[in-house]
Structure formats: structure tokens, C-alpha cells
N, C-alpha and C positions, 0 to 999 in steps of 0.2 A: 890693501891690495894682497892677493896671495903670492906665494913665492914665485910663480911663473908670470906675474904681472897682470893677471886677470882678475876682475871682480870676484869677491866671494859670493855675492848674491846680485843677480839680475832679475828685477821685478818688472814683468809686463802687464800692463793695465789697458785692457780694451773696453772702451766706453762706447757702448751701442746707444747713442743718443739721437739717432734719426727718428725720433718719435716724441712722446710727451715728456722724456727723461732728459732733454737737453740741458735745462738750467741745473739739474742735479749733477750732470757731468762736469760742468764748470766748477761747481763746488767741490767736487772731488779733486780736480786739478789743483784748486786753491790749497786744499789740505796737503796734497803731495808736495807743493812748493814750499809750504811752511816748515817742513822737516829740515833740521840742520844735518846735512849728509857728510859722509866720509868717502874717501876714494874707493873702498872696497865694496860699496853698495851703489848700484846704478838703477835708475827707474826710467823706463821708456813707456810712453802711452800713445794710444791712437784714439782720437776723439772724432767720432762720427756724429755730426750735427745735423739738425733738420733744416738748416738754412739752404736756400736754393743752390743748385750747381752752378759754378764749380766750387763754391765755398762749403764743402761738406767734410772731407777727411783732413784732419790736421794731425801730424805727428809731433810729439813733444818729448824731448830728452831732458827730464827734470834733473837739473844740477849735473848734467853730464857734458853739455856742449857749450853752454853760455859763457863759461870762463875763457873759452878760446876766441870769442868774438872780438872785434875791434874796440878800442877804448871809447870811441865816440858813439857807440850804440846806446840807445836810451835804456836806462835801468828799469825795464818794465816787466820784470820776472817771467811770467809764463810766456809773454810774447817773445822775449829773448831766447826762451828755451825751445821755441819752435824750430823744427829742422827744415833747412832750405835745400831744395834740390838744385844742384848746380847746372843739370842738363834740362831743367824745365823753365822756359821763358815765359813765366806767368807772374801772378801776383807775388808779393814778397812772402805770403803765407804758404805753408807747405801742404801740397795735396799729393801725397805719395802714392795714392792709388792710381794716379795717372802714369806711373812709370811703365804700366803694362802696355800703353800704347805705343806702337813703334813709330808712328808719325806724329810729331808734336808741332808741326808748322801750321796747324790749323786747317789743313785741307781734309783730315779725317775727323768726323764727328767724335767727340768725347762720349764714351759710354760709362755711366756710373756703375760701379761693381755691385754685385749682390753681397749678402752678408758673408756667405762662404768665401767669396773672392776677397773681400776686404780684410777678413780675419787672416786669411792665408798670406796676403801681401804684407800685413803688419809683422806677422811672426818671421817671415822671410827676411824682412828688412832688419828686424832686431837681432836675429841670429847671425846675420852676415858679419857683424862686428863684436857680438857678445856670446857667440856660440860656445866659447871656451870658458865661460863663467862656471865656477864650481857648482853653484846652485841656481836653478831658474825656477821662478814662480810666476804662474800666469793667472791673473785675475780677470774674470769676465763680469762686466756690470751691464745689466739690462734686464729685459723682461724674460720671464720663463712661462711655462716649464718646457722641457725638452722631450719628455716621454708623452706620446700621443698628443702633442700640443703643436700649435701653429704660431707661437708667439716667442720662441726662444731667440733672444737678441734681434727681435723683430726690427725691420727698417721699413720706412714709408716710401723712399725713393731710391731704387726701385722697391716696390713691395716684395719683401723676401724675409725668410726666417731660416734658422739653422736647424737641421734634423740631427739626430743622434749619430747617424751613419756619416753625416757631413763632418761633424766635429771629430770623430774618429779618424776620418780621412786627412783632415787638415793637420792634426796633431801627429799623424804618422810620418809627415815630411821631415820632422826634426827630432821627434821623441819616440822612444820605444824600439824594439827590435835590437839591431846591432848598435844603436845609438843611445845616449844617456836619456834617463827619463826626467820629466819635470819633477822637482822636488815637491812642489805643491801646486795643485790646481783648485783655485778658489772660485766659487760661484756666488756672486751677490745677485741671484735671480731666484724667483719663486719656485718651490717645489723641485729642487735639484738633487736632494740627497736620497736617491732611490737605489735600490739593490741592482736594478737593470742598467742605470747609468754607471755605477761604480764597476760593475763586471765589464762593460764594454770598453772602458778606458783604463783598465787595470794595468795594462802593459805600457801605458804612456806616462803614468804619473805614480808617485809613491804615497801621497796623501791627497784626499779630496775633502774640501771644507765647503759646507753649504747647509741649507735649511730644507726641511721636509714641507714647510708651509709657506705662508706669505712672508715677504721680506720688505721692510721699509726701505724706501730710496735712500734715506739718511741714516740708516741703521748701523752702517760701518764707519768707524772713526779711522780714515785712512792715515791721518797724520800719526795717530798712536800705534797703528799697526805697523806702518814702516819704521817708526821710531824704534819699536821693539826689535826690529832686524838690525837697525843701524847701531843700537847700543851693544850688540853682541853678534857681530857677523860670523864669528866662529862657530856659533851654535848649529847643531845639525837640524835636519828638516823636522824631526819629531818635536824638538824643543821649541822651534819657531812656530810650529803648528799650534802647540798649546798656548803660546803667547798670544797668538792671533785670536784664538777662542776667548781668552781672558779679556782682551781689549774690547772685543765685540760685546761680551756679556756685560762688562762694566758699563759700556755705553747704553745698552738696552734696559738696564736697571732703571734709568731715569724715565724711560717711557712707560713705566708702570703707573706714573702719575695720570696718564690717560687710559688706565686699565688696558694696556696693550700687553698681550701675551706673546712671547717669542720663544724660539728655540734654534739651536745650531749645533752641529757636530762635525767631527772629522772622521773619515773612514780610512783605515789602514789597508791600502790596496795591495800590499804585499801578501796579506792573508788570502786574498783572492788568487794571486798569482801562484803561491807556493803550495796551496791546498784547495781542494774543490769540496771540502767537508760541507760548507753551507749549501752548495748546489746539490750535493748528494742528499743531505738531510731534507731540503725542500722537496726534492723529487720523491723521496719516500712518503713525506707527508702529503704531497699532491696526489700520489698513487692511492694512498689510503682513502683520501677524501673523494677521490673519483668513484672508488668502490662503494663508499658510504652513501653516495648520492645517485647511485644507478637505480634503474627500475627493473623490477621482476614482473613477468607476465602471470597473473593468477585470474583464472576464469575469464580470460580474454581482456582483462583490464590491466593497465600499467599501475603498479604499486610500488612505492619506494621501498628499498630493501632495508634501510635503517632510518625511518622517519625520525627517531628520537635524536640521532646524531646530526640529521639535517637541521632540526630545530636548534640543537646546541650550536651549530655552525652559523645560523642566522643570528642567534642572540650574541655570539662572540664578535661577529662583524658589526652588530649594532652598537656594542659597548665600547669597542676598540677605538683608540685615538685616531682620527681621520683628518684629512687635509684636502684643500681644493675642491670644495663642494662634495665631499664624500667620495672622491674619485681614487684617493690614495689612502692607505692604511699603514700605521706603524707596524712593521713586521713583528716585532718583539711583543708589543702589546696585544696584537691579534692572537699570537700563539699562546700568550698568557691567559687571555680570556677564554680561549678554546680549551686549555687545559682545566680551567676552573668549571666550564660548563660540562665537559665529559666527566669531571669528578663528581659534580652534582647529579649528574645522570645516574651514575652507579650507586651514589648514596640513596637516591629516590627509590631506585628499584629495590635496594636492600630494606629500606624502611617499610616498603609494602609487604615484603616477606615477614618482617617482624609483627606488623599489624595482623597478619593472617596467622601468626604462630608457626611459621614455616622456615624459621631461620636456622635450621639444623642442617640437614643433608641438603635441603633446597639451596642454601647459601653457596655450597660448593657447586651446584648445578648452575646457579646464576653466574658465578665466576667464570665457569667454563663455557657460557653461552656465547653465541656469535656476537651479540650486541655488546657485551662487556669486553670481550677480546678485541673487537674492533675499536672500541673506545680507548682501551689500553694502548693499542698501537699508535693511535693518534696522539695520545698524551706523550708517549715515549719520543716520537718524532718531533713534536712541538718543542719539547725540552731540548733536544739536540740543536734545533735552530736557535733557540734562545741562547744556549751556551755558546754557540759559535759566534753570535753577534756580540755578547758581552765580554767574551774572553779573547776574541781575536780581532773582529772588525771594528767595533765601536766600544772600547772599554769606557768605564765611568769618567776617567780623566779626559776623554775626548768629546764629551757632550755636556750640554747644559739646556736647561729650560727655565723660563721665568713666567709666572702667571698661571691662573687656573685653567685657561682653555687649552693649554698645551702641556698639562703637567704629566701626561702619560707618555710623552715622547721619549724614545730611546736612540734616535739618530739615524735610522735607516727605514725607508718606507718601501711599499710595493703597490703596484696598480691593482685596485680592487674596487671597481665601481659596482653599484648595486644591480645595474641592468647591462645587457650587452650594448656596447657603443655602436651604432649603425650609421651615424652621420658621416658623409664623405670627408675624407682628410686631405687628400691631394691627388692630382692627376699623375698617372704614370704612363710613359710612352709604351705602346704595345710593341710586340715583337716584330711586326711588320714595318715599324717606323713611321707609319701613316696615321694611326689612330692613337687615342689615349684612353685609358681605362681608369675609373674612379676606385680608389682604395679607401676603405674605412680605416678609422684609427685603430680598430682591433686587428685588421689585417696587417698593418704595419707592426703593431705591438708583437704579434705572434712570431715575427721573424727575428726578433732580438736573440742573441746567443743564450743568455741566462734564461729567458722565457721558454725558449725551445728545449733547452737541455734539462730544465728543472720541471717541465711538464705543467708549468703554472697556467698557461693558457688553456690547456686541456681541462684543467680543474675548474677554471672560470666558466668554461662552456658547460661543463657538468652541473656546476652550481646554478647557472641561469636556467638550465632545463629543469633542475629539481625544484626550484623555488618559483617557477613561472606559474601563474594562476591560470586556471582553465578558462577557455572562452565562455562567455555567458550564453547559455543555450535557451534560457527561459527562466521564469520565476519558480522558486522551489517552495513547497509546503513542508513544514517540519511538524511531526507529532511525536510526543513522548512514547518510548517503548515501555508499556505498562508492565508486561510480563518479562522480567529480566531472568530467565532461566539460563541464559548464556549471553555473553557480550560479543559474540561473533559479528553481530549486526550493530553493535554500538548502543548508544542510549536513545537514539531517535531513529524514526522512520522518515524518509524523505522522498517526495514525489514532485515531479514537474507539473506545474499547473498550466503553463502557457508557453508555447514555442513561438519565437519570433519568426516573422516572414523572411524571405530572402533579402540579402543586402547587396545593392548594386554598387559597382566601383564609383559611380558618379556621386553617390552619397557620402563618400569618404574624402572628397575634395575639400580643400580649405576655401572658405567663403571670402577670405581676404588674406593679404601677406601677413597680417598681425594675428590671425586666428591661432589660439594655442599659446600665445605669449603670456607670460606672467609680468606683473609689475616688477619693474627693476629694482624697486626699493623694498620689495617684500623679502624679509629675512626670517629665518627660523632655524632651530637646531633640534636635533633629535638626541643629543648627548646630555644625559642627566649627571653632570659633573658638579661637585662642589665649587662654588664660584665666588671666592673672597680673594681680593687682590691687594689688601693693604700692606704697605711695606713700613709705614711710619709707626714707631712705638706709641704715638699719640693716638693713632687709630687702633692699635692693637694692644690692650692692656696687659697681655702676657709678654714677659720680657723675651727679647730676641735671643738671649743666651741660651734659652731652652731649645731654640731651633738650630743656632749656629755653632755654639761651643762644643756640643757633643759630636763624636765622630760621624753620626748620621746613620749608623748601621741599625736596622730593625732587629729587635729581639722578640722572642716568642712570647715573652711575658708582658712586656710593656713597650709596644712600638710607639716611637715618638709621633705625635700628631701635631702639625703646625697650626697655629691659630689662623693662618692665612687661607686655609683650605687646600694647601699644597706644600709639600716639603722641599726645602732647597737641595738641589743636586750638589754633588761634591765640588765641582768647579766654582759654582756660584757662591758656596760657603766660604771659599777662599778669598772672595772679593769683598765680602761684607765683614766688617770689623765691629766688634763690640766697643761701645763708648768707653774709654778708659775711665777707671775709677778716680773720683776727685782726689787730688793730692791732699795729704794731710797738712794742716798748717804747721809751719815751723814753730818750734818752741819759743816763746817770748822770753827774752833775757830777764834776769832778776832786776827789780826796781833799784835804781841807785840815786833817786832823786827825793831822798828823805822820805820815803813812803808815799810818793806821788805816783802817777801813772808811768808806765814804762817810757824810756827815752824814745822820742819820735812820735809819740801818740798825740793826736789832735784833740785837745780837751773838748772842743765843741762837737766832736763826732764820735764820742765813746758810746758804743752800743751795749745792749745787754750782753752780747756774746764776749765783748771785751771787758765788761764790768766784772764778770766772775773771775777774771784773771787778777784784778786788783787785790791788794792786801785786805784782809777781812776787816781791818779797822776802817778802811775807806769805803767799803761796800755797804750799802743800805741792807739791813737785816732782812726785810720782807722780800726785796728783790733777790737776794742771794739765796733764799729759801725756795723761791718759786722757779728759779732758772737752773737748769742742770748743765 
């Protein structure tokens, strides 16, 4: 315990299992129970099950309460740790969400809470007795994502989910502002490590732990994670965060046996509170990209102002590390790809001048051209965003990846689907209070603070407009332009051969509810990444020491290339150890048995290796000569 009698760490675990994750939630509880605790670490959990009401919400004080129970109670571990409400005359199990009902005599029907209400009740209950804990960590287990998704911590009864503004509102009750912040907010949910999420909750927590992509339900070793806190409760939030990342990385290494790629990172939210550099850098980049994708009007036609940069932008998005069916992209990797594509653009233009023998004064004109100057600005702002991520938000020691599919992950993603999302997201009550209006996912996304301040949504709109293919008006006929006196009209002449007739709205109706659906098992990928995932030295003839033993920094002369097709990040290298060199055999004492074998030698099992240690007079000459 701390000097004031409060726990050093209070860990809150919210298990959103009112869905297909119920059995996994029980497994998490069993892992938490298996830890040998000490008084200065307390673990409180809320288990939302998919069992019928009222057997839904269960509160468990793992190793915090059961010591105080009567001696005649059954030693049934988790069942003994369940919290019983004295003012609830119901089953012996605890349904703390029922506390909100003023009438408990059965006359008033019980209403099961939504996800937002359930999480709020749990945190209120936990903070009532443990609000003075020096450090508080909140772990959320369930489905994701939260950005433009309808499945974060999703529950089936009643059907509900948590939006980003809901999470912020729930956390504000106890964390942030004039109250202390959560030391760690950990998400075991899919697609949660986004810059948008991190920015919205920056005032409620110090560190955010999560993944940019899919998360295995059994991917977190809760027993080892909590044990890392129990072993050193004096450690600060940064040290504990790094220990949690290591525990998860070590656990996920075993899943490479099934060719499972994974990644995880921690975001330092203080960097978002104390500085707005990342937001400013991204706003400048967004502004440049909006200008690069705008249209000019030439001879009554819309023409892209910088088609070369638009193509570079498209290629960068294509190659960048992406997640959740190409809806999210690694922000660092996207900027890196865009830097390379803009650099290639300038080199290509310069190469053309050289081929024409115009690389003298014309090179200076090329450098001063609007195209190259725009590309230069894009490159500069991309580098600012990359530096801010690596130096402040997600340093190398805060992130890891395993496997080829996610080898270009750097810990922080951003929403970047290929096309404008138009599907309805949820219904919002209109101002008159009588009607509801449907909002799309993009409508909701545009209102997030970071998105609005960084102009990212405006860029997305410009990108979709610039890359949108024209409506098919008819079939075209192309003929080579034989007389190339000028390239103003390009290499071909094109004419429309046939115009389609009018299209009536009835022709666009779906013929059945299934029209337009794809086979659910159809999978494909547009990423051309090297895909080797072998971790065993028996699979990989090149020694692991070449990958692990070195510091891992790339050099301009000889960058290390892993035989796996991907290089180990810093944190993972610390978890893999080289096999120790075999011990040298102890020197055999000199023979004292009148020239016989050394004392203790079994005469019947003397091998060739032992034979050469015998005195020369006892060793057969041919064998002594052939054995080194």
C-alpha cells in the first residue's frame, strides 16, 4: 500500500461479452484470478454476459474482497470474488447495474442498461472506493472499432454500442480536467490506435495502448500483464506501459505458427496535450494536398491542376500499410510512401530533361516550376508529420509488429477509405424533437476535433473528387495521332461512337435484397508485400543472430535484410534471445589408473570423442589419426 493507505495501482477491466465473446471473458477472469496479488494492487472487473436478464452484469473484485468473507464460504475463487449488493434482494450473484433503479420491490420493470450506461455504472462503482488510488488503469475488452463503426463494445441486449463521444463523456465523470487522469487506457479491441481517438481522449489518460488492425480475442496474456504490475507497483505509468507491450508481444510471437501477423503500440497522450505540432503539420499537409487535387477550368473543361501529384498520392495510398478492409492507413507509412512518390516524380522530370539534353538552365526552371515546388512542400510537411509520430507520439520503444502482413506499421493510423462512405451510420434526433435524421459515417467523422482542426476531412473530399472516374457516356474510339508535331492533344484522338439512351430511376432498383453482395468468403489483397513468416531457425537457414544481435539500425551501405521478409522492431528483438553457445566440456582429469581410462569412465560406452583423450599407448593408431 502507499503511504496514505491507498493501492498503488487499481486496474479496471470492462469485459463487453454480451455477444459472441462471452466465453473469452470468462477466460480473462480466470487469468486475472491466477495472479498472486499484493495489497497495493487491486483488480476490479465488470463482466457483461450474453445470458438472459437478469443474469447479465457481474462485478468481480479479484483478490480484493473475498478475504473478508465468512470462513464457511465455499472456496470457489471467482465466485467468491463476486460483489454482492446489500440493498438488492435478488440472487446471490451481483448485478450492479440494477442499482440505478429506484424501486427494487419488483413493481417497476427492470430495464437493462445500454453499453454507455453499463460502463458508466462500473466506473462509478469502482471509483467510489478506489478513486484515491495513485494509478488507475482501465482495460476495455470487446469488439471494435470506435471510429465510424457501430460495433465498439457492442451488446446484443439491448442492441447498443459506444461512440467516441460517448466514451469521452463517460471518462469525463472521473478523469481529466481538474481531476487526475487515467494512467493507462488499454483497448483490446480491433482498430483503436487512431490519431482521431488519441486526440479526443488526450485529456482523460496519459497513455493509450491498442492496435491499428484486428485483435485476437486470446491475444492478451492478462495474467502476465497484471503480474508485471504486481511485481513492481512502484513503477510509473511509462514503465508499466512498456512492460504490458512486452507481455503482449511475447504472447503473440507464438501465433506466428499459424502465420498470424499482429502489431500493437502505445501512444504518449501528453504529446497531444502539451503540443499541437502533429495537428499543425497535418493541417499544412492537408492544405497542400487539397490544392494539389483541385481543378482548373480550361476551355470549359475541368482539368486537374497537378495530375502528377494526384497520381503520386494514389500510389502512396495503394502501397501504404492499411487496416480494416482498406478503411484505415498507417499515418507514418502513408507519409513515407508519399515522400518517395513525390521524390520519384521530381527525378522522372529531371531524367526527361537529361534525355533531351536540357539539363542546364532548364534544370533550374524545373526546380522553380509550380509542380516541383508543390511536391517539395508536400514532402516537407510529410516529414514533419513523420518526425512528430516517431519522436513524440509513438517512439520505437512504444511499438512492435510481428509478421509480414503488418510489417510497415508504426503505431498510429488515420481514417482513409478509398471512396466516400455514404452508408447510414445512425439516427439522430432532429431539432424539433419529433423526427430523426440519418447521418452517414462520414458526417459523424467530420465532427471529430482532430479531423476538423487538421482539415483532414476536407482533404478526403478533395481526394474523392479528384480520383472519381467520369460517368460512362458512351463507347469511345481511339486512333493513334500519326502526326506528332505537338503533344497538346496527346498520343491519340478519341471520339464517342455511341451514346446511351436515358436511364430511368426504376432501372437502378435492386432486383432482390441480395443483389450486389459478394461472397462472404471471397478474400483478396492489393498489397504486394514480401510475405515470409518463418521464425524457426530450422525453417530459416540464415542464423537469427544476423537479425537480432545487431542494434537494428539501417545503414546506407549495408541495410540489414531479414530472411523472414520483415525485420524485427526494437521491442520484439528484446524478447527473442539467441540460443546460448554450448558449454565447453570440462577438462578431464589425468588418468591415475595405471594408464587406464579416466576414473568414472564407463568402459563399455567409451566413444570416439572420449577415445582421443586416452593415453596414446591405449588408443588405436588408425582411429587416433582419423579423429580430430
